A tleap script that builds the chain and sets N, CA, C and O, in Angstrom:
source leaprc.protein.ff14SB
mol = sequence {
  NMET LYS LEU TRP LYS MET ILE SER ARG PHE
  GLU ALA ASP GLU THR GLY ALA VAL THR VAL
  ASP TRP VAL VAL LEU THR ALA SER VAL CYS
  GLY LEU VAL ALA LEU ALA MET ALA GLY ILE
  LYS GLY ASN MET THR SER ILE GLY GLN LYS
  THR GLU GLN PHE LEU THR ALA GLN THR ILE
  ASN THR THR CPHE
}
set mol.1.N position { 0.816 -1.192 0.000 }
set mol.1.CA position { 0.000 0.000 0.000 }
set mol.1.C position { 0.861 1.259 0.000 }
set mol.1.O position { 0.522 2.257 -0.636 }
set mol.2.N position { 1.973 1.199 0.716 }
set mol.2.CA position { 2.855 2.355 0.776 }
set mol.2.C position { 3.460 2.659 -0.598 }
set mol.2.O position { 3.617 3.820 -0.976 }
set mol.3.N position { 3.790 1.615 -1.326 }
set mol.3.CA position { 4.343 1.797 -2.673 }
set mol.3.C position { 3.318 2.444 -3.592 }
set mol.3.O position { 3.653 3.331 -4.377 }
set mol.4.N position { 2.065 1.998 -3.495 }
set mol.4.CA position { 0.995 2.573 -4.321 }
set mol.4.C position { 0.813 4.058 -4.028 }
set mol.4.O position { 0.597 4.849 -4.946 }
set mol.5.N position { 0.899 4.444 -2.750 }
set mol.5.CA position { 0.760 5.834 -2.348 }
set mol.5.C position { 1.921 6.671 -2.895 }
set mol.5.O position { 1.722 7.799 -3.347 }
set mol.6.N position { 3.132 6.109 -2.851 }
set mol.6.CA position { 4.313 6.809 -3.352 }
set mol.6.C position { 4.217 7.004 -4.870 }
set mol.6.O position { 4.586 8.061 -5.383 }
set mol.7.N position { 3.733 6.009 -5.573 }
set mol.7.CA position { 3.588 6.104 -7.030 }
set mol.7.C position { 2.545 7.146 -7.395 }
set mol.7.O position { 2.763 7.942 -8.308 }
set mol.8.N position { 1.419 7.154 -6.698 }
set mol.8.CA position { 0.380 8.137 -7.017 }
set mol.8.C position { 0.829 9.555 -6.667 }
set mol.8.O position { 0.471 10.501 -7.369 }
set mol.9.N position { 1.612 9.721 -5.587 }
set mol.9.CA position { 2.144 11.033 -5.238 }
set mol.9.C position { 3.131 11.512 -6.314 }
set mol.9.O position { 3.121 12.679 -6.705 }
set mol.10.N position { 3.980 10.591 -6.782 }
set mol.10.CA position { 4.932 10.931 -7.843 }
set mol.10.C position { 4.204 11.325 -9.127 }
set mol.10.O position { 4.608 12.265 -9.811 }
set mol.11.N position { 3.153 10.619 -9.444 }
set mol.11.CA position { 2.370 10.881 -10.645 }
set mol.11.C position { 1.675 12.243 -10.592 }
set mol.11.O position { 1.532 12.905 -11.621 }
set mol.12.N position { 1.243 12.666 -9.401 }
set mol.12.CA position { 0.531 13.935 -9.239 }
set mol.12.C position { 1.471 15.129 -9.115 }
set mol.12.O position { 1.038 16.272 -9.254 }
set mol.13.N position { 2.749 14.879 -8.855 }
set mol.13.CA position { 3.708 15.964 -8.652 }
set mol.13.C position { 3.998 16.660 -9.980 }
set mol.13.O position { 4.377 16.012 -10.955 }
set mol.14.N position { 3.819 17.971 -10.015 }
set mol.14.CA position { 4.035 18.733 -11.249 }
set mol.14.C position { 5.193 19.714 -11.139 }
set mol.14.O position { 5.339 20.588 -11.993 }
set mol.15.N position { 6.007 19.588 -10.119 }
set mol.15.CA position { 7.140 20.497 -9.985 }
set mol.15.C position { 8.123 20.262 -11.125 }
set mol.15.O position { 8.462 19.121 -11.441 }
set mol.16.N position { 8.562 21.317 -11.718 }
set mol.16.CA position { 9.506 21.231 -12.822 }
set mol.16.C position { 8.847 21.144 -14.183 }
set mol.16.O position { 9.547 21.174 -15.195 }
set mol.17.N position { 7.542 21.038 -14.247 }
set mol.17.CA position { 6.862 20.905 -15.538 }
set mol.17.C position { 7.032 22.163 -16.382 }
set mol.17.O position { 7.200 22.082 -17.599 }
set mol.18.N position { 6.989 23.320 -15.739 }
set mol.18.CA position { 7.167 24.580 -16.476 }
set mol.18.C position { 8.587 24.673 -17.007 }
set mol.18.O position { 8.806 25.153 -18.119 }
set mol.19.N position { 9.545 24.221 -16.225 }
set mol.19.CA position { 10.938 24.236 -16.671 }
set mol.19.C position { 11.116 23.379 -17.911 }
set mol.19.O position { 11.796 23.784 -18.855 }
set mol.20.N position { 10.523 22.220 -17.918 }
set mol.20.CA position { 10.617 21.337 -19.077 }
set mol.20.C position { 9.984 22.006 -20.295 }
set mol.20.O position { 10.529 21.927 -21.396 }
set mol.21.N position { 8.849 22.657 -20.108 }
set mol.21.CA position { 8.205 23.363 -21.216 }
set mol.21.C position { 9.124 24.440 -21.790 }
set mol.21.O position { 9.259 24.563 -23.007 }
set mol.22.N position { 9.748 25.210 -20.919 }
set mol.22.CA position { 10.648 26.276 -21.385 }
set mol.22.C position { 11.881 25.714 -22.077 }
set mol.22.O position { 12.349 26.285 -23.062 }
set mol.23.N position { 12.403 24.624 -21.585 }
set mol.23.CA position { 13.571 24.002 -22.223 }
set mol.23.C position { 13.207 23.532 -23.626 }
set mol.23.O position { 13.971 23.749 -24.566 }
set mol.24.N position { 12.064 22.898 -23.776 }
set mol.24.CA position { 11.623 22.422 -25.091 }
set mol.24.C position { 11.377 23.607 -26.027 }
set mol.24.O position { 11.776 23.574 -27.191 }
set mol.25.N position { 10.719 24.652 -25.520 }
set mol.25.CA position { 10.445 25.839 -26.334 }
set mol.25.C position { 11.738 26.517 -26.771 }
set mol.25.O position { 11.877 26.890 -27.936 }
set mol.26.N position { 12.679 26.680 -25.855 }
set mol.26.CA position { 13.951 27.320 -26.177 }
set mol.26.C position { 14.747 26.489 -27.182 }
set mol.26.O position { 15.354 27.039 -28.100 }
set mol.27.N position { 14.746 25.190 -27.013 }
set mol.27.CA position { 15.471 24.320 -27.945 }
set mol.27.C position { 14.865 24.397 -29.340 }
set mol.27.O position { 15.596 24.393 -30.331 }
set mol.28.N position { 13.534 24.468 -29.433 }
set mol.28.CA position { 12.930 24.564 -30.759 }
set mol.28.C position { 13.201 25.910 -31.408 }
set mol.28.O position { 13.395 25.975 -32.622 }
set mol.29.N position { 13.220 26.975 -30.639 }
set mol.29.CA position { 13.542 28.290 -31.209 }
set mol.29.C position { 14.992 28.310 -31.694 }
set mol.29.O position { 15.276 28.817 -32.779 }
set mol.30.N position { 15.897 27.766 -30.905 }
set mol.30.CA position { 17.307 27.704 -31.328 }
set mol.30.C position { 17.469 26.857 -32.589 }
set mol.30.O position { 18.248 27.202 -33.477 }
set mol.31.N position { 16.742 25.765 -32.663 }
set mol.31.CA position { 16.797 24.918 -33.856 }
set mol.31.C position { 16.278 25.629 -35.093 }
set mol.31.O position { 16.852 25.505 -36.174 }
set mol.32.N position { 15.187 26.376 -34.934 }
set mol.32.CA position { 14.643 27.131 -36.073 }
set mol.32.C position { 15.597 28.227 -36.526 }
set mol.32.O position { 15.747 28.464 -37.724 }
set mol.33.N position { 16.240 28.893 -35.579 }
set mol.33.CA position { 17.210 29.935 -35.936 }
set mol.33.C position { 18.392 29.318 -36.677 }
set mol.33.O position { 18.846 29.866 -37.681 }
set mol.34.N position { 18.888 28.199 -36.197 }
set mol.34.CA position { 20.004 27.524 -36.872 }
set mol.34.C position { 19.609 27.081 -38.277 }
set mol.34.O position { 20.407 27.184 -39.209 }
set mol.35.N position { 18.402 26.596 -38.428 }
set mol.35.CA position { 17.920 26.179 -39.737 }
set mol.35.C position { 17.796 27.372 -40.681 }
set mol.35.O position { 18.159 27.278 -41.853 }
set mol.36.N position { 17.288 28.483 -40.180 }
set mol.36.CA position { 17.150 29.685 -41.007 }
set mol.36.C position { 18.519 30.227 -41.414 }
set mol.36.O position { 18.711 30.639 -42.558 }
set mol.37.N position { 19.459 30.226 -40.486 }
set mol.37.CA position { 20.801 30.723 -40.804 }
set mol.37.C position { 21.480 29.836 -41.851 }
set mol.37.O position { 22.180 30.337 -42.730 }
set mol.38.N position { 21.276 28.540 -41.758 }
set mol.38.CA position { 21.865 27.633 -42.746 }
set mol.38.C position { 21.240 27.864 -44.116 }
set mol.38.O position { 21.912 27.731 -45.138 }
set mol.39.N position { 19.958 28.209 -44.138 }
set mol.39.CA position { 19.277 28.435 -45.413 }
set mol.39.C position { 19.701 29.702 -46.125 }
set mol.39.O position { 19.734 29.731 -47.355 }
set mol.40.N position { 20.029 30.760 -45.377 }
set mol.40.CA position { 20.384 32.027 -46.037 }
set mol.40.C position { 21.887 32.259 -46.101 }
set mol.40.O position { 22.328 33.307 -46.572 }
set mol.41.N position { 22.677 31.303 -45.637 }
set mol.41.CA position { 24.132 31.472 -45.624 }
set mol.41.C position { 24.684 31.720 -47.030 }
set mol.41.O position { 25.473 32.643 -47.232 }
set mol.42.N position { 24.280 30.914 -47.985 }
set mol.42.CA position { 24.774 31.059 -49.351 }
set mol.42.C position { 24.320 32.360 -49.987 }
set mol.42.O position { 25.093 32.998 -50.701 }
set mol.43.N position { 23.086 32.763 -49.742 }
set mol.43.CA position { 22.580 34.003 -50.320 }
set mol.43.C position { 23.301 35.216 -49.760 }
set mol.43.O position { 23.525 36.183 -50.490 }
set mol.44.N position { 23.667 35.194 -48.496 }
set mol.44.CA position { 24.361 36.329 -47.899 }
set mol.44.C position { 25.739 36.513 -48.520 }
set mol.44.O position { 26.198 37.642 -48.689 }
set mol.45.N position { 26.396 35.421 -48.858 }
set mol.45.CA position { 27.709 35.507 -49.492 }
set mol.45.C position { 27.590 36.156 -50.867 }
set mol.45.O position { 28.401 37.016 -51.210 }
set mol.46.N position { 26.606 35.767 -51.652 }
set mol.46.CA position { 26.456 36.339 -52.986 }
set mol.46.C position { 26.045 37.810 -52.914 }
set mol.46.O position { 26.469 38.604 -53.754 }
set mol.47.N position { 25.232 38.185 -51.935 }
set mol.47.CA position { 24.861 39.588 -51.771 }
set mol.47.C position { 26.091 40.416 -51.419 }
set mol.47.O position { 26.263 41.522 -51.930 }
set mol.48.N position { 26.946 39.887 -50.550 }
set mol.48.CA position { 28.175 40.588 -50.181 }
set mol.48.C position { 29.106 40.761 -51.371 }
set mol.48.O position { 29.720 41.816 -51.532 }
set mol.49.N position { 29.212 39.737 -52.201 }
set mol.49.CA position { 30.074 39.822 -53.379 }
set mol.49.C position { 29.528 40.834 -54.378 }
set mol.49.O position { 30.299 41.593 -54.963 }
set mol.50.N position { 28.213 40.860 -54.584 }
set mol.50.CA position { 27.613 41.819 -55.510 }
set mol.50.C position { 27.791 43.248 -55.007 }
set mol.50.O position { 28.032 44.165 -55.792 }
set mol.51.N position { 27.671 43.430 -53.697 }
set mol.51.CA position { 27.874 44.757 -53.117 }
set mol.51.C position { 29.321 45.200 -53.307 }
set mol.51.O position { 29.584 46.355 -53.643 }
set mol.52.N position { 30.252 44.283 -53.091 }
set mol.52.CA position { 31.664 44.609 -53.282 }
set mol.52.C position { 31.936 45.005 -54.734 }
set mol.52.O position { 32.640 45.984 -54.980 }
set mol.53.N position { 31.394 44.264 -55.690 }
set mol.53.CA position { 31.599 44.583 -57.101 }
set mol.53.C position { 31.019 45.953 -57.452 }
set mol.53.O position { 31.633 46.723 -58.191 }
set mol.54.N position { 29.844 46.246 -56.923 }
set mol.54.CA position { 29.212 47.537 -57.197 }
set mol.54.C position { 30.040 48.685 -56.627 }
set mol.54.O position { 30.271 49.683 -57.310 }
set mol.55.N position { 30.482 48.548 -55.390 }
set mol.55.CA position { 31.251 49.628 -54.767 }
set mol.55.C position { 32.627 49.790 -55.395 }
set mol.55.O position { 33.144 50.905 -55.470 }
set mol.56.N position { 33.223 48.704 -55.842 }
set mol.56.CA position { 34.525 48.778 -56.493 }
set mol.56.C position { 34.419 49.498 -57.839 }
set mol.56.O position { 35.352 50.192 -58.243 }
set mol.57.N position { 33.308 49.341 -58.524 }
set mol.57.CA position { 33.139 49.953 -59.848 }
set mol.57.C position { 32.825 51.439 -59.768 }
set mol.57.O position { 32.897 52.128 -60.786 }
set mol.58.N position { 32.483 51.954 -58.602 }
set mol.58.CA position { 32.112 53.372 -58.464 }
set mol.58.C position { 33.350 54.262 -58.463 }
set mol.58.O position { 34.408 53.861 -57.979 }
set mol.59.N position { 33.218 55.441 -58.993 }
set mol.59.CA position { 34.298 56.426 -58.964 }
set mol.59.C position { 33.810 57.639 -58.166 }
set mol.59.O position { 32.625 57.974 -58.154 }
set mol.60.N position { 34.759 58.267 -57.513 }
set mol.60.CA position { 34.442 59.439 -56.716 }
set mol.60.C position { 34.999 60.660 -57.439 }
set mol.60.O position { 36.196 60.734 -57.718 }
set mol.61.N position { 34.121 61.616 -57.740 }
set mol.61.CA position { 34.522 62.828 -58.412 }
set mol.61.C position { 35.099 63.783 -57.368 }
set mol.61.O position { 34.404 64.201 -56.442 }
set mol.62.N position { 36.380 64.121 -57.532 }
set mol.62.CA position { 37.030 64.998 -56.553 }
set mol.62.C position { 37.222 66.406 -57.073 }
set mol.62.O position { 37.763 67.251 -56.360 }
set mol.63.N position { 36.792 66.686 -58.305 }
set mol.63.CA position { 36.922 68.049 -58.826 }
set mol.63.C position { 35.639 68.808 -58.531 }
set mol.63.O position { 34.536 68.284 -58.686 }
set mol.64.N position { 35.804 70.041 -58.107 }
set mol.64.CA position { 34.658 70.866 -57.793 }
set mol.64.C position { 34.508 71.978 -58.751 }
set mol.64.O position { 33.581 72.778 -58.629 }
savepdb mol mol.pdb
quit
């Protein structure tokens, strides 16, 4: 009987449940951010290269 009481008390205990929820939520947000960064990594490199080419081709007029 004592074992049954201990099992039912353990089953009803909800301490730490909010912590587990936050850990799962934080892990999923971090995973989504990592996935998004991996997806745009290649595009960011090409945008940087195009910007460099554009700025290199510009001339600055120094005569007034």
